[in-house]
C-alpha positions in Angstrom: 138.1 115.7 119.8 135.8 118.6 120.7 135.6 117.1 124.2 133.7 114.1 123.0 133.7 110.8 124.8 134.8 107.6 123.1 131.2 106.5 122.8 130.2 109.8 121.2 133.0 109.4 118.6 131.9 105.9 117.9 128.3 107.1 117.3 129.6 110.0 115.1 131.5 107.5 112.9 128.3 105.4 112.6 126.3 108.5 111.7 128.8 109.2 109.0 128.3 105.7 107.7 124.6 106.6 107.3 123.2 104.5 110.1 119.9 105.5 111.8 119.6 105.9 115.5 117.9 102.5 115.6 120.6 100.8 113.6 123.3 102.5 115.8 121.6 101.1 118.9 121.6 97.6 117.4 125.2 97.9 116.3 126.3 99.0 119.8 123.8 97.1 121.8 122.3 100.2 123.4 118.8 101.6 123.3 117.6 104.0 120.7 117.0 106.5 123.5 120.6 106.3 124.6 121.7 106.9 121.0 119.4 110.0 120.8 120.9 111.3 124.0 124.4 110.9 122.7 123.5 112.4 119.3 122.2 115.5 121.1 125.5 115.8 123.0 127.4 115.4 119.8 125.4 118.2 118.1 125.9 120.4 121.1 129.6 119.8 121.3 130.1 120.5 117.6 127.6 123.4 117.6 125.8 121.6 114.8 122.2 122.0 113.8 121.7 118.4 112.6 123.4 115.1 111.9 124.6 116.0 108.5 126.2 119.2 109.7 127.8 117.3 112.6 129.5 114.9 110.1 130.6 117.7 107.9 132.1 119.6 110.8 133.8 116.5 112.2 135.3 115.7 108.8 136.5 119.2 108.2 138.1 119.3 111.7 139.8 115.9 111.1 137.8 114.2 114.0 136.7 111.4 111.7 137.5 110.1 108.3 135.1 108.4 105.8 135.7 104.7 105.6 136.2 103.0 102.3 133.4 100.5 101.5 
């Protein structure tokens, strides 16, 4: 789990679904600032440069799976 919290994993799954920080905030009833803070931690923990790379790394490491529509 790369040392990620449950919330970070939840946000990572929503990033993989293509949601924006704003939409993630609405979905989880948290502020966009809180989402950004968590995204920065996710990037750091996965050693990723951006959201796309974070999702790619998480998928390749088996941390998340893409959901069927």
